Every structure is written in structure tokens, then in C-alpha cells.
N, C-alpha and C positions, 0 to 999 in steps of 0.2 A: 504494500500500500504506500503510495507516494502522498506525502502530506506536507502542509505548511502551517505553522502555528505562530501566534504572536508571542514573542519572548522578551524578557527584560534583560538589560545589560548585566553581565556577570562581573562583579568586582571581587578579585581575590586579594584583599588588602590585609594589612597587618592587624586590623581590627578583627577580621574573621579568623586569622591565625591565632590571635589572643584568646578567642573562644575555646580553642583546643586545650588551653591551660587553665580554664576556670572550673572550679568546683567539680571534682571527679565524682559525679553522682550517677547512680544507676538510672536507666531509662527503659521502663518496661514497654513503652510504645514501640521502641525499635527492636528490642529483643524478641518481641512477638513475631517478628519477621524471620526468626532463625530457621524455621522449617523450610523456608524458600531457598533453593540452591543458589549459592552466591555467584555461580558462573552462568546463571540464566541470562540470556540476551534480552535486553529491554528495548533497545533502539539500534537500528543500523543507520550510520551517518556516512554517506559515500561508501568507502571501502573499509570502514572500521566499525566497531560495535561499542555500545555502552552496556555494561553488565550490572546485575544486581549488586555485586561487590562494590563497583564504582559508586553507586547510589548510596549504599549503606555507609561508606566512608564519609560521604558528605553529611548524611543524617547524624552520624556520630559527632561530628564537629558542632552540631547545634543541639545536642541532647539536653544541655542545661536549660536552654530557652524553651524546649518542647516538652520538658518533663511534666507529666500530669495533664497534658492537653488531651482533648477528646479526639475520637477517630476522624472527625471532619477536619479538624485543624491539622492532624498528622497527614491526612490524604492531600490537603492543599500544599503543605510543606514538601511532601514527596514530589508532587507535580512540578512545583516551582524549582526545586533543586534539579529535577530531571531536565527541565528546560535550560537551566544554567549549564548543565553538563553538555547538552547538545550544542549550545552556543560556544562553549569552550572548545569542544572538539572541532567545530567548523573553523574556528580561528587558528587553532594549533595546526590543522591540516594545511591551511593557507600559508602559515608561517614556514612550515616545512618545505612547501613548494617553492617559496622564494628564498630559501636558504638561511632562515633565521634559526639559530640554535644557541644553547647555553651550556657551557662546560661544567664539570663537577666542581672546579675551584670556585666559580662564581656562586654555585648553590651552597657550597660550604660556608662562604662568607655571609650569605644571606641567613642561613641557619644560625650562625654565630651571632649575628645582630639580633635576631629574634630571641635567642637565649639570653643575651645581655640585657635586652629591654625588659625581660621578665625576671631578671636577677637569678638566672640559672646558668650552670655550665651546660655545654652541649650534652654531656653525659646525663646530667639531671633532667634536661629537657627530653631526651630520648626515653628515660625511665618513666617520666610522667606520662608521656604519650602512650607507652606500652601498657602502663597500669590502667589506662583508660580505654584500652582496646584499639588504639589507633596505631597502625603499623608505621614504623619510622621510614621505611622505604616509600610508602604511599605519601607520607608527609613531605619527604624530600621532592617527590615528583610534583606535588601540588605547588611547592615553592618554585621549582623549575618552570612549570607551566605559567605561573604568575609572571615571572621575569620575561619569558618568551612573549607573552601577550602584551606586556608593557612595551617591549622593543618593537613589536609589530605595530602597535598603535602610534608610537612615536614616529616610526618610518612612514606609515601610510597616511597619518592624519596630523598629529601634533606639530611635527617639524615644518609643515607647510602653512601653518596658521600665522597670520600677521595681524597686529592691532595698530591702527594709526592713531596719531595724537588727537585728531578730530573726533575719532570714535570715543576716546577716553574723555574728551571735553564734553561731548554730548551725553555720555553715560552719567558723569558726575552732575551735570546740570539737571538732567531728568530726575535723578535720585534726590537731589536737594530740593528741587521744585515740588516734588511729590510729597516729601515727608519730613524734611529737616527744617521745620519752622523755627527751631531754636537758634539757627544761624542768622545773624543780622549784619548788614553792611551800612556804614555811614559814608554816603557817596556824594560827590559833586559831579555835575554833568553839563556838557556842552552839546547841543543838538544842531546838526547841519542837515536839514530835511531834504528829501527828494521832492520834486514838484517845483518849489521856488528855485531850487538849484538842480542842475543836471548831476548825475552820479559822479562825473569827473570833477565838477566844481565842488561838490560836497566833500569828496575825498581830499582834494587839494587844500580846502579850507581847514579840514580836520587835522591834516598833517601840519599845516602852518600853525594852528593853535597849539598842537602838541610840541612843536619845535620851540615856540615862545615860552611855554611852561617849563620845558626841560632846560632852557637857557637861563631860567631863574625868575621869570615874570610870575606875578601872583595869579593863581588860577581864577580867583574871584574876579579880578579885573579883566582877564582875557575872556571869561564867560560873559561878562556884561557887555563887552565890545563885540563878540563874535557869535554868541549863541542865539539861535532862533527858537529856543524852547520857552515854555511858559515860566520857567524859573530863572530866566536870564537876568532879570532886574535884581534878583537876590544872589547873584553871583553863581547861579547854577546849582544851588544847594538843594539836594533831595532829602537830606537828613537820613535818619535810620530807616532802613527798609528790610523787611523779611525776604527770604529767597522767593517766597510765593508771590511777592509784590513786584518782582523784577523779571524782565524777559530772561529766558534760559541763556541766551548768548551773553547777557550782562553777568549772570551768576557765574558762568564758566570763566569769564575773563577776570572778574573780581576775585574769584577763588585763587587765581594764580598770582595776584599782586600782594606786595607787602604794603603796610600803611605808608602813605605818602607817595606811592607810585601812581603813574598815569598810563593810560593805554587808549588806542583808537579801536573802535568796534564798528562793524557794518551790520545793519539790520535791514529788514524790508522797508523801514521808514526813512532811512538815511544813514549818515555817519555820526558817531557819537565819540566824544572824548570823555573818559571816565577817570575820576580820581578817587582812590580808596583812602578815606581818612582814618577809619577805625573798623575793626571787626570784633564781634562778640558772640558768645554762644558756641555751640558745636564742641566737639572733642578735639583738644589740641595735644600735640605730642612734642615736648621740648627735650632736646638733647644737648649735651655739652660738645662744643666744637673747639678745636685748638688750631691756632695759627703756628705752623711748624716749619722749621728749615733743618736741613741735615747735610752731612758730608758722608758719602758712601765710599768704602774701599772694598774691592772684590779680591779675595785671596786667589792666587794663581800659581803657576810653576815658578814664577820669579819672586812671589811674595806670599809667605806662609800666613796662616791664620794669626799666629802670635805676632808676626811682623806687622800685620795690618792693625792689630789692637795697639801695639806699641806706637805706631805712627799716629794713630788717632789720639792717644794719650798725649803725645807731644803737641799735636795741633790744639788740643783742649787747653793745655798749659799756655800756649802762645796766645790763645783767645782770652784766657783769664788774665793774661799780662797786658792786654790792651790791643792786640791785633784784631783786625776786622774779620768776623766770621764769614761774611759774604765773599770777601776777596780770597780767603783760604778755600772756600767751597769752589769758587771758579777755578782755582789753580789745581785742586787735588781731587775733587769728587768724581767718582766714576759714573754717577747718575747725570748723564749729559743733559737730560731734559730739564733738570732743576739747577744744574751747575751754572748755566748761563744766567740764571736769576738769583745767583748767590745762595743756592741751595733751597730756595723758598718753595715749599709744597702747597702754600695757601692754607685755607681752612679745611680741616678734615674732621669727620665725625666717626662714630662707632661703625666698625665693619669695613672701613675704607682701606685700612692697611693691615698687614699681617699681625697676628696676635702679639709676638714679642715687641714689635715696634709700638703698637697701640698701648700696651701695658707700660712701657717706658715713658711714653708721652703723658699718660695719666698720672704718673708718679712724680712728674717734674713741676716745679713752680715756674711762673712766668719769669723769663730771663735765665733760668738755670740751664746748664749744659750737662748732658748725660755722660756717664761712663760709656765705653764702647758697647754697643748693643748688637748681638748677632742675630741675623735672620737668614732665611733661605736665599736672600739676594746678596748677602755679604755682611759687612760690619759697618755700623752707623755711629756717627756722633750727632746727637739730636739737641736742638734748642727750641723751647716753646716761647713764642713771641706774644701770645695773647690767648685768652679763654673767653668764650661767650656762650650764652644759651640761645639755641636756634629752634624756632617752631618748624618742625618738619612734618606737620600734619598734612600739608598739601602733597608732599612727596609720598607719604604713606597712603593717602587717599587715592592718588593716581596709580600707585602700585597695586592696591587692592582692586581698583576698577579694571586695570589691565588684566589681572588674573581672572576676574569674573567674566570679562568679555571673552577671553581665551577659552574659559571653561564652557561658556554657552556655545561658542563656535565649534569647539571640539565635540560636545555632545550632539549638536545638530548634524555635524559631518559624520560622526560615528554612526548615528542611526541610519543615515543614507547609505553609508558604506556597508554596514552590517546587513541591511535589508537586501542589498545587491548580492552579498555573499550568501545569504540564506536562500535567495531565489535560485542561485546556481547550484545549491547543494541538494543531494538526495537524502531524505530523512524518512525512514520507515519505522513506525511503532509496532512492536510485536504484541500479540494478545496478552492482556494482563499487566501491561507495563504501567 
């Protein structure tokens, strides 16, 4: 019998694996199936089969969740897991056809990570699985299959997905307009409308207004002279506005500004010059940023690690005796990108540099010079020039928005891809499956 069914996406995640380690409880609902031969074929998928043993292994992984459930719930769980096995089989067959495989070493590393996450040794993990009736060999194969399917999806779907900056802008604007009424902007506004002005005239006047403001002229005076909006006589002041009271394109632009900054925006009504005076509400994330410069030496055949450290100690002493850090960085640093700027790396925050460098920076006071610090790049002499708190909520929000858009695109493309894969597969259910 050739059949097609609607199936849900199979996720073989660490959360499912963790279920294998939770509460080693007996489950009478599964043991009742013991009279059924475990090698009985349930489904034929192309040229391979799914057996009762395969299904029982999946059911065992969920025994804690299903313990004490009635026959109707158990039957539904059995059907859902069988559907998942069919989907997994179809994807693994396709992965094999296009040459995707995972070696034993990679499986060993994955098993070790799972054991570490559950505070087990690999031996203890194996013993726990076997006590619960879960074969270690089957467990390893489930991990192998999970990795293969992840590689398959990365190759076929995820690696080809892109997210543009405008998509991120629109996503943030829509989300804020829909539900984040706690975010408010204090805004000044210059309007150059279409109608009285051609689009080109409006654009030119908006850019001219922005240029005057950025050159130091007062926004209020420029607005009174140039704006054609209803607030022109008040210097373009809109005051505090919730996100729901502003056009989406305004919200998107204002979200990217720091207080005091201005920007030009085009809308269906014309060109606008916006100035963000203040922002309040919403969730903000402040991090410490450090203004840093360094001198890097890379050990090589001509300069040992000890030689590099000793040379940096000599340079440190010269700086402490009054020589200019920037000049010595230009003369000696192996980091050519920063050497030309006197070793200046600019403002850096958490996660920007490697861990030993970041830890050394955090432990320095402004003006202090470190002892030689070893990293994978070489040996560094580091000086902190300043410290500040920076609101990075915008960067965080954009990163989260990008992830969400990628997830939505991935899921949509996955469903289309999997539907095509299923349409090309032969699936035959055996009686009693």
C-alpha cells in the first residue's frame, strides 16, 4: 500500500536526550507490548524498514512522560513517534545519497558532552541507560542520526538563508508597534512634504537641514526656518510619543539612534529629519566597554616565548619612565592593523577579544599597563585608556530579531523541502502498525 501522511518535524535535541536520564521509572504501558516480536516490520520506507524494536526504543525514551497514561494517549504517542521515525528515515536516506556521514570520533565527542551536561562520566551514562533498558548502541546511533540530520539541514537549507538589514528594521518596528507601548521617544521633527515639493526637492531640503544641524546649528531654529509641518513654529517638537503613536519607519530609525543624534527618513508623505532627545521604557542592557591599546609580539624561530615576554617587560619599563606608548607600538607591535594607530583597538566590550586578553583588561585600572599577557595570537602589553557603560540593547534586539527571522525562514523552507522529499518517497504501512 502506497500512502502519504501529514507528519510533524522531528527534532532530536539535547532536551529529548535528557529525557533518557530522568527518573528511571517502570512503565507498564510499554511493557504490555512485550509479547509483540521486536523484529516485526511496521513500515517500509523506500528500500528500508522500521521495526517494532525501533519504535519501542523511542517509546522508552518518553516513558517518564507517558507513565500512567490511558490507552488512547499511548496509541497517539505511538503514532506520533512512528511518524517521526518515518521522517527521520527519509532524511537519513537522502543524506546518505548525497554523501553526508558522521564518524565515530564525532559521536564520541557528542556523547561526552551529553554526559558532562548531566554530570556523568561516559561510563555512568552508559550504566544509567542500560539500567533503564535503553541499549547504548541504539543511543549512540540516535546521536549519530541527530548530527547527520543537522548537517543535512545546514547544507540544504540553513546555509543559504540570508537576512537583510531592512528585514531586521521592519521586524523590530512591527514588534514594537504591536506590543511594546512601554517604549517612548522624545522627538523633534522637520517635515518636507511631497505635493508642495517634488520628491527630489524634498530630499535635497532634508539633506540640507541635516547638514546644518550636524554642522552645529540649533535644531529648533532650523525647524522653524525649514519645516512645513504643523509643529514648525514650536521648533518641530513632538515631545514624548509611544511607539504606537509613530509610523513604523520612525520607530525603526529612532531605535537605532543615541540621544542627541539626527537622521533623515523617507515616508509616503515626504522626507523627515528626526532628532532623538531622550528614550525611556523598554528593557535596556548596559555593559562595560574599555578603550584599549596594546603592543603585540609573536614568538617565532628567531624569538622564543621568554624572549618576547622579556622584550615587553623592557618596553613596559620604558613607558613607565616616560616614553610614549603609541610610538613604541608603531615601532614594535606585530599587530599591523593597530600599530599604525599607536596600538589603539578602540572601545571593546564583552566577547570581542579572547578570554585571557579580556580578563587582563578587566583587571586593569585606567592608565595602568599590564604585565605580558599570553594569548593564542602571541604576547601582549595592554593599557586601558578609559571605561564606560554602553547601552547595547539595540544590538541585542537586532541580534534576536535576526535569529527569529532566520528561524521563521528556515522552518518555512524546511516544510517545503520536506514535503518534496516525502512526495518522492515510498512509504508502506504494514497491518497492525
